[in-house]
C-alpha positions in Angstrom: -114.3 47.8 -12.9 -115.1 45.4 -16.5 -117.4 47.7 -18.9 -120.6 46.9 -18.2 -123.1 47.6 -21.4 -126.9 47.6 -21.1 -129.9 47.8 -23.7 -131.9 51.1 -23.6 -134.6 48.7 -22.7 -133.1 47.4 -20.1 -131.5 50.6 -18.4 -135.2 52.0 -18.7 -136.4 49.1 -16.8 -134.1 49.4 -14.2 -134.9 53.2 -13.9 -138.6 52.6 -13.4 -138.2 50.0 -11.1 -135.5 50.8 -9.1 -136.9 54.5 -8.7 -139.5 55.6 -10.9 -142.1 53.8 -10.2 -142.2 55.1 -6.7 -143.2 58.2 -7.8 -146.2 56.9 -10.3 -148.5 59.3 -8.8 -147.3 62.5 -9.8 -145.9 61.1 -13.1 -149.5 60.3 -14.0 -150.4 63.5 -13.1 -147.3 64.9 -15.1 -148.8 62.9 -17.8 -152.2 64.2 -17.5 -150.5 67.7 -18.0 -148.3 66.6 -21.2 -151.2 65.3 -23.2 -152.8 68.9 -22.5 -150.1 70.6 -23.7 -149.4 68.4 -26.9 -153.2 68.5 -28.0 -152.6 72.2 -27.5 -150.7 72.2 -30.9 -153.7 70.1 -32.5 -156.1 72.3 -31.8 -154.2 75.3 -32.8 -153.6 73.7 -36.3 -157.2 72.8 -36.4 -158.1 76.6 -36.3 -156.0 77.5 -39.4 -158.9 76.2 -41.0 -162.1 78.7 -40.0 -159.8 81.1 -39.2 -158.8 80.9 -43.6 -161.8 80.6 -44.6 -165.0 81.5 -42.7 -162.7 84.8 -41.6 -160.5 86.3 -43.7 -162.4 84.6 -46.8 -165.5 84.2 -46.3 -165.6 87.5 -43.8 -167.8 86.0 -41.1 -167.3 88.5 -38.1 -169.2 85.9 -35.7 -166.1 83.7 -36.4 -164.0 86.6 -36.0 -165.1 86.6 -32.1 -165.1 82.8 -31.8 -162.0 82.6 -33.5 -160.1 85.1 -31.3 -161.4 83.5 -27.8 -160.6 80.1 -29.1 -157.1 81.3 -29.9 -156.5 82.7 -26.1 -158.2 79.8 -24.6 -155.7 77.2 -26.3 -152.9 79.3 -24.9 -153.5 80.2 -21.1 -154.6 76.0 -21.1 -151.0 75.5 -22.6 -149.3 77.7 -20.0 -150.6 76.6 -17.0 -150.1 72.8 -18.6 -146.6 73.2 -19.7 -145.8 75.2 -16.3 -147.1 72.3 -14.1 -146.0 69.4 -15.4 -142.8 70.8 -15.3 -143.1 71.6 -11.6 -143.6 68.2 -11.3 -141.1 66.5 -12.9 -138.6 68.6 -12.1 -139.1 67.3 -8.3 -139.0 63.9 -10.0 -136.3 64.7 -11.3 -134.4 66.0 -8.3 -135.7 63.3 -6.0 -134.3 60.4 -8.3 -131.1 62.2 -8.5 -131.2 62.5 -4.9 -131.8 59.0 -4.2 -129.3 57.6 -6.8 -126.6 59.8 -4.5 -127.3 58.0 -1.4 -127.7 54.2 -2.9 -124.1 55.3 -4.7 -122.6 56.4 -1.6 -124.0 53.8 1.1 -122.7 51.2 -1.8 -119.7 52.8 -1.8 -119.1 52.8 2.2 -119.7 48.8 2.0 -117.2 48.0 -0.4 -113.8 46.6 0.7 -110.5 47.8 0.6 -109.6 46.4 -2.9 -112.5 47.9 -4.1 -111.1 51.3 -3.1 -107.8 50.6 -4.1 -109.0 50.2 -7.7 -111.4 52.6 -7.4 -109.6 56.1 -6.8 -111.9 59.0 -5.4 -111.6 61.3 -7.9 -113.4 58.9 -10.1 -116.3 58.0 -7.4 -117.2 61.5 -6.8 -117.2 61.5 -10.5 -119.8 58.8 -10.5 -121.8 60.4 -7.6 -122.0 64.0 -8.7 -121.3 64.6 -12.1 -123.1 61.7 -13.7 -125.8 61.7 -11.8 -125.9 65.7 -13.4 -126.0 64.6 -16.1 -128.7 62.2 -16.2 -130.7 64.3 -13.8 -130.1 66.7 -16.7 -130.6 64.6 -19.7 -133.9 62.5 -17.8 -135.8 66.0 -17.5 -135.4 66.5 -20.9 -136.3 63.2 -22.3 -139.0 62.9 -20.3 -140.1 66.6 -20.7 -139.7 66.6 -24.6 -140.4 62.8 -25.2 -144.1 62.9 -23.4 -144.9 66.4 -24.5 -143.8 65.8 -28.1 -144.6 62.5 -28.6 -148.1 63.5 -28.0 -147.8 66.6 -29.8 -146.7 64.8 -32.8 -149.2 62.3 -32.6 -152.0 64.8 -31.9 -150.3 66.9 -35.4 -149.9 64.0 -37.7 -153.9 62.6 -36.8 -155.1 66.3 -38.3 -152.9 66.3 -40.7 -154.0 62.9 -42.3 -157.8 64.0 -41.4 -157.5 66.9 -44.0 -156.0 64.6 -46.4 -154.3 61.3 -46.2 -151.9 61.6 -49.4 -150.2 65.3 -48.4 -149.6 63.3 -44.7 -147.8 60.8 -46.8 -146.2 62.7 -49.0 -144.8 65.3 -45.9 -143.6 61.8 -43.9 -141.7 60.3 -47.4 -138.4 60.7 -45.7 -138.6 59.2 -42.5 -137.5 55.8 -44.0 -134.5 57.0 -45.2 -132.7 58.6 -41.6 -133.5 55.3 -39.6 -130.4 54.0 -40.4 -128.2 56.7 -40.4 -130.0 57.5 -37.0 -128.9 54.0 -35.3 -125.4 54.7 -36.1 -125.4 58.2 -35.3 -127.1 57.0 -31.1 -124.5 54.5 -31.0 -121.8 56.5 -31.9 -122.7 59.5 -29.3 -122.8 56.3 -27.1 -119.0 55.5 -27.1 -118.0 59.3 -27.3 -120.3 59.8 -24.1 -118.8 56.8 -22.1 -115.3 58.0 -23.3 -116.4 62.0 -21.9 -117.6 60.3 -18.7 -114.2 58.1 -17.7 -112.0 60.8 -18.8 -114.2 63.1 -16.3 -113.4 60.5 -13.5 -109.3 61.0 -15.3 -109.7 64.7 -14.7 -111.4 64.4 -10.9 -108.6 61.9 -9.9 -105.9 64.2 -11.1 -107.2 67.6 -8.9 -108.1 65.0 -6.0 -104.0 63.8 -6.0 -103.7 67.7 -6.7 -105.4 69.4 -4.2 -105.0 66.4 -1.6 -101.2 66.4 -2.6 -100.5 70.4 -2.8 -97.5 70.2 -0.4 -95.5 68.1 -2.3 -96.2 69.5 -5.0 -94.7 72.8 -4.1 -92.0 71.5 -2.1 -90.8 69.0 -5.3 -91.4 72.3 -7.9 -94.6 70.1 -9.7 -96.8 73.1 -10.6 -96.0 72.6 -14.5 -95.8 69.2 -14.1 -99.3 68.7 -13.4 -100.7 71.8 -15.0 -99.6 69.9 -18.2 -100.7 66.9 -17.4 -104.0 68.4 -16.6 -104.2 70.3 -19.5 -103.7 67.7 -22.1 -106.5 65.7 -20.0 -108.8 68.2 -20.7 -107.8 68.9 -24.5 -108.5 64.7 -25.0 -111.6 65.7 -22.8 -113.1 68.5 -25.6 -111.9 66.0 -28.3 -114.0 64.1 -26.9 -117.2 66.4 -25.8 -117.1 67.8 -29.5 -117.5 64.5 -31.6 -120.4 63.5 -28.9 -122.0 66.9 -29.8 -121.6 66.4 -33.8 -123.0 62.9 -33.5 -125.9 64.6 -31.3 -127.0 67.6 -33.5 -126.6 65.2 -36.4 -130.0 63.8 -35.9 -131.9 66.4 -35.9 -130.3 67.8 -38.8 -130.8 64.6 -40.7 -134.7 65.1 -39.9 -134.6 68.8 -41.1 -133.2 67.8 -44.3 -135.9 64.9 -44.9 -138.7 67.5 -43.2 -137.8 70.1 -46.6 -138.4 66.7 -48.7 -141.7 66.6 -47.6 -142.7 69.9 -47.8 -141.8 70.3 -51.3 -143.6 67.3 -52.0 -146.8 68.5 -50.5 -146.3 71.6 -52.2 -146.0 70.1 -55.5 -149.0 67.8 -55.2 -151.2 70.0 -52.6 -150.4 73.1 -55.1 -152.3 71.9 -58.1 -155.5 70.7 -55.8 -155.7 74.3 -54.6 -155.0 75.5 -57.6 -158.0 73.3 -59.3 -160.3 73.9 -56.2 -160.0 70.9 -55.1 -158.7 71.8 -51.3 -159.4 75.3 -50.0 -156.7 77.9 -48.5 -158.0 76.9 -44.8 -157.5 73.1 -45.5 -154.1 73.8 -46.6 -153.3 76.6 -44.0 -154.5 73.9 -41.2 -152.4 70.7 -43.5 -149.0 73.2 -43.4 -149.5 74.7 -40.0 -150.4 70.8 -38.3 -146.8 69.4 -40.1 -144.9 72.3 -39.5 -145.6 72.2 -35.5 -144.9 68.5 -36.1 -141.6 68.4 -37.5 -140.7 70.9 -34.6 -141.3 68.5 -31.6 -140.1 65.7 -34.5 -136.5 67.6 -34.5 -136.7 67.9 -30.7 -137.4 64.0 -31.0 -134.4 63.5 -32.8 -132.4 65.5 -30.6 -133.4 63.9 -27.0 -132.0 60.4 -28.8 -128.8 61.6 -28.7 -129.2 63.3 -25.2 -130.6 59.5 -24.2 -127.0 58.0 -25.3 -125.1 60.4 -23.1 -127.7 59.5 -20.0 -127.4 56.2 -21.1 -123.4 56.0 -20.6 -123.8 58.0 -17.5 -126.4 55.2 -16.4 -124.1 52.2 -17.4 -121.6 53.3 -15.1 -123.6 53.7 -11.7 -125.3 51.0 -12.7 -122.7 49.1 -12.3 -121.2 50.4 -9.3 -124.6 49.9 -7.8 -124.4 46.2 -8.6 -120.9 45.7 -7.8 -121.1 42.6 -5.6 -120.2 43.4 -1.9 -117.7 41.0 -0.9 -117.7 41.5 3.1 -120.6 41.1 4.6 -122.4 40.0 7.9 -123.2 36.0 8.2 -126.8 34.3 7.5 -126.5 33.1 11.0 -124.8 36.2 13.5 -123.0 35.0 16.8 -122.8 37.5 20.0 -119.6 39.3 20.2 -117.6 38.1 23.3 -118.2 40.4 26.4 -115.0 41.2 28.6 -111.6 42.1 27.7 -111.3 39.8 25.1 -108.1 37.6 23.9 -107.0 37.8 19.9 -105.9 35.1 18.2 -104.7 34.7 14.4 -104.5 31.5 13.7 -102.7 29.7 9.8 -103.6 33.1 8.0 -103.1 33.6 4.1 -103.9 36.4 2.5 -102.8 37.7 -1.1 -103.2 40.9 -2.9 -103.4 39.5 -6.4 -100.1 37.7 -6.6 -98.5 39.2 -3.6 -98.6 37.0 -0.5 -99.2 39.7 2.4 -99.5 36.9 5.2 -98.4 33.8 5.2 -100.0 31.0 7.7 -99.5 33.8 10.3 -100.6 32.7 13.8 -100.2 35.2 16.8 -102.1 36.0 20.0 -102.5 38.9 22.1 -103.6 38.3 25.4 -106.6 39.5 26.8 -105.9 42.9 29.4 -102.1 43.3 28.2 -100.1 45.2 25.4 -98.5 43.2 22.3 -96.9 45.2 20.0 -96.2 44.0 16.2 -92.3 44.9 15.1 -90.9 44.4 11.5 -89.8 46.0 8.4 -92.2 47.6 5.8 -94.2 45.2 4.1 -94.1 42.4 6.8 -97.6 42.7 7.2 -98.3 44.4 10.6 -101.0 46.9 9.4 -102.4 43.9 7.1 -103.3 42.4 10.7 -105.3 45.0 11.8 -107.6 44.7 8.6 -107.9 41.1 9.1 -109.2 41.8 13.0 -111.4 44.5 11.7 -112.7 42.8 8.5 -111.7 45.4 6.1 -110.8 42.3 4.6 -111.2 38.7 4.5 -107.8 36.4 4.2 -107.8 33.9 1.8 -107.1 30.8 4.5 -107.3 30.2 8.5 -109.0 32.4 11.4 -109.3 35.4 13.1 -110.6 35.2 16.6 -111.7 37.8 19.6 -112.6 35.5 22.4 -112.6 32.7 20.7 -115.5 34.1 18.4 -113.9 34.2 14.8 -114.3 37.7 13.2 -116.2 36.5 10.6 -119.1 35.2 12.3 -120.1 38.2 14.2 -122.4 41.1 12.5 -119.9 43.8 11.1 -121.8 46.2 13.1 -120.8 44.4 16.5 -117.3 43.5 15.8 -116.4 47.0 14.9 -117.6 48.0 17.7 -115.2 46.3 19.7 -112.3 47.9 18.4 -110.7 52.0 19.0 -108.3 52.9 16.2 -105.5 55.4 16.5 -103.6 55.8 13.7 -100.4 58.1 12.1 -103.0 60.0 10.0 -105.4 61.1 12.4 -107.8 61.5 9.8 -110.7 64.4 10.9 -113.9 65.4 9.1 -114.3 69.5 8.3 -116.6 69.7 11.1 -116.4 71.6 14.8 -114.1 69.7 16.9 -116.8 68.4 19.3 -118.3 66.6 16.4 -114.8 64.9 15.2 -114.8 63.6 19.1 -118.8 63.0 19.5 -119.0 61.6 15.8 -122.7 60.3 15.4 -123.4 59.7 19.1 -126.2 61.8 21.2 -126.4 60.3 24.6 -122.3 62.3 25.6 -122.9 64.3 28.9 -120.7 67.1 29.3 -119.3 65.7 31.8 -117.8 62.8 30.2 -116.9 64.9 27.2 -114.9 66.9 29.2 -113.5 63.6 31.4 -111.9 62.3 27.8 -110.8 65.7 26.3 -108.6 66.1 30.0 -107.7 62.8 29.8 -106.7 63.3 26.0 -105.1 66.5 26.5 -107.4 68.2 24.7 -107.9 70.6 27.3 -104.7 71.5 27.1 -104.8 73.5 23.8 -108.6 74.3 23.8 -108.3 77.9 25.2 -105.8 78.6 22.5 -108.9 78.2 19.8 -111.5 81.1 19.5 -114.2 78.6 19.6 -113.2 76.3 21.4 -114.9 73.0 20.9 -117.1 74.7 18.6 -113.9 75.6 16.6 -114.4 73.7 12.8 -111.0 71.8 12.7 -110.8 72.5 8.5 -110.5 69.7 5.7 -108.8 66.6 7.3 -108.3 68.6 10.1 -105.8 71.1 8.6 -106.6 74.2 11.3 -105.0 72.0 14.0 -101.3 70.7 14.4 -100.3 67.3 14.0 -100.1 66.8 18.0 -103.2 68.3 18.2 -105.1 65.9 15.9 -103.6 62.7 17.2 -105.0 64.1 20.5 -108.7 64.7 18.8 -108.5 60.7 17.7 -107.1 59.6 21.0 -110.1 61.6 22.8 -112.8 60.0 20.2 -110.8 56.7 21.2 -111.7 57.0 24.6 -115.3 58.1 24.5 -115.6 55.1 22.6 -114.7 52.8 25.4 -113.8 49.7 23.6 -112.1 46.7 25.1 -109.7 46.7 22.0 -107.1 49.2 21.1 -105.3 49.4 18.0 -102.5 51.4 17.2 -100.7 52.0 14.1 -97.4 54.4 14.1 -99.6 56.7 16.6 -96.9 58.8 17.5 -94.5 58.8 14.8 -95.0 61.9 12.6 -94.6 64.2 15.8 -92.3 66.4 17.3 -90.8 65.3 20.6 -93.0 67.3 22.5 -96.0 66.3 21.3 -94.8 62.8 21.8 -94.4 62.8 25.1 -98.4 64.3 25.7 -99.7 61.8 23.6 -97.6 58.9 23.9 -99.0 59.5 27.9 -102.1 59.6 26.7 -101.8 56.4 24.8 -100.5 55.1 27.8 -103.9 55.9 30.2 -105.8 54.7 27.0 -104.3 51.3 26.9 -105.2 50.6 30.6 -107.6 47.7 31.0 -107.8 46.9 27.2 -106.6 44.1 25.0 -104.2 46.6 22.9 -102.0 46.0 19.8 -99.3 48.5 18.7 -97.5 48.8 15.3 -94.9 50.8 16.2 -91.2 50.9 13.9 -90.0 53.4 16.6 -88.5 50.4 19.2 -88.2 53.1 21.8 -92.1 53.3 22.1 -92.7 49.5 22.8 -90.3 48.7 25.5 -93.2 48.4 27.9 -94.9 46.2 25.8 -96.0 42.7 27.7 -95.1 41.2 24.3 -93.1 42.1 21.3 -94.1 39.6 18.2 -91.2 40.0 15.4 -92.7 39.9 12.0 -91.2 39.2 8.5 -93.0 38.5 5.2 -96.2 38.5 6.5 -95.1 35.6 9.4 -93.8 35.3 12.7 -90.6 34.8 13.4 -89.7 35.7 17.5 -91.8 36.8 19.9 -91.1 37.4 23.5 -90.1 41.1 26.0 -88.1 43.8 25.1 -84.9 42.3 27.3 -85.6 38.3 25.8 -85.6 39.6 22.2 -82.3 41.5 23.2 -80.8 39.1 24.8 -81.1 36.3 22.2 -80.3 38.0 19.6 -82.0 38.0 15.9 -84.1 39.9 13.8 -85.1 42.3 16.6 -81.7 42.6 18.0 -80.7 43.9 14.5 -83.3 46.2 14.3 -82.5 47.4 17.9 -79.0 47.9 17.0 -80.1 49.8 13.7 -81.7 52.6 16.0 -79.6 52.4 18.9 -75.7 52.9 20.0 -74.8 52.4 23.1 -78.6 52.6 24.1 -78.9 56.3 22.4 -80.7 57.1 19.5 -78.4 57.2 16.1 -78.4 60.5 15.0 -77.0 59.4 11.5 -79.5 58.5 8.9 -77.3 55.5 8.2 -75.5 54.3 11.1 -72.7 52.3 10.4 -72.6 49.4 12.8 -69.3 47.5 12.3 -69.3 43.7 12.1 -65.8 44.1 14.2 -67.7 46.3 17.0 -70.7 43.7 17.1 -67.7 40.9 17.2 -65.9 43.1 20.1 -69.2 43.4 21.8 -69.7 39.7 22.2 -72.8 40.3 19.5 -73.5 36.7 17.6 -72.7 36.3 14.0 -75.6 36.9 11.8 -77.5 34.0 10.5 -81.0 35.6 9.6 -82.0 36.7 5.9 -82.3 40.4 7.4 -79.2 40.2 9.7 -76.7 38.8 6.4 -78.4 42.1 5.0 -77.9 44.5 7.6 -74.4 43.0 7.9 -73.5 43.3 4.2 -75.4 47.1 4.3 -73.0 48.5 8.1 -70.6 45.6 8.4 
């Protein structure tokens, strides 16, 4: 993602427009309580004059009672106002953060595959969780402090001016000096905060990769390597956070220094007026208390400016994600999805990822109600065909048609409602087995659920689970075996009961026993549906109605299993690499000699893959 920067005004305007305006009622009430809390500081400062002049110096007993009752009243009012506005602002901050998280998740789920390839899960989790948390915490502090302290500061400065404008001017003489250094410190904090947010995303990505790949980490003895990588990232993160903390604390430190200069000027000038009798001790104590109270919120406001820069760095990234364009959208005038069992056609489809061409004017047809298999070497574009059909990605040229209707002319929900997909990954959610089959459907009867569980052979292993359908399957289905996970996914597909079935290496990672059971379930699932199968293991697609052979994003041959073997070519070469005399080759590097091929009457290799096979094994 290109780095996008916004001014504080732009970020505050966006926050108000998209998130805070809906809470205007609560915010207005919170502001009232802020005004009350901030004003109590001015009342306390004003109380110093009668307390010193009338009570301590004048010895008036009636004034003593008045001062004491007024003092307790001010503190009670301050306590009620403080609690009330903090509760209201916390509620606003929590709701705003929740809205941001939901909006981010919704937006990112709409993005295409290219977006998610360039934004790893750890990066996105950091944006949704850590960045929003940072905004939430800082936002509450900024609003609470900026509101209450700014109001308090105005009231206290007003009290000080009412005592003596010259004293007030002397007390604030150093403030203009800190404008430029404070602005520089804010820019420094914003830069460091951006770096910290990026490093936080790298840390989250590293953790995500380690925990999801823990088996490979252990098998390859990468524990020390991964620990070292994480330690290095953590060290850089700490350095950046420390530098940001330095910049953030520099602003309140400047306020302290300038406050000391101001107080010194007031004491030197005002002290002579008290000695001469032009000012009373009560007036001086009122002024001194007001300015003492004033510099405290001024110092906090200086710190808040640094906190705001940290929040702004997080908000920049959140806003950039929320405003990232969604490339896959519904058409302006959508066409109804085809009814019945549709024919699938790809017509001159071109697709490239950057400079890499994946599909090259690809044209193929999968007839309605038949099973069409896609075979070819890795990188031939087979899985990309599935992505095009389901609009996980749109091609740069050509069309994908379902029952004569272009996929780009249908609503995304209608289009994807036509498909059931079973892949080798067999992704399950960390929920119960029942929830993983039913997903979000509330209209599934127990009878219908039992039917699909029986058809997918899920019922075979249900008695082994302590809680049956209510058993938690664990993260990504880790509590189940590979074969069990595949059967659950097949049951899910059966329950969807769509007219098109896409199978991507659905049995490639299974043992022989599990493969047999799963294959039976897949055969049952594919009946009466337009089915496209991707398979490297050619034995699983011998009975396909049509086999399409792909190479470098194009169709190079098609036909039945027997016809493709009879005329030779790439399919026959791939088949010979997997089988000898009808038996699976056990040697991981089969040695099919050219001389033997000639002796058996095989044709001389003429295509690219035939020549490569002859060079490697001939």
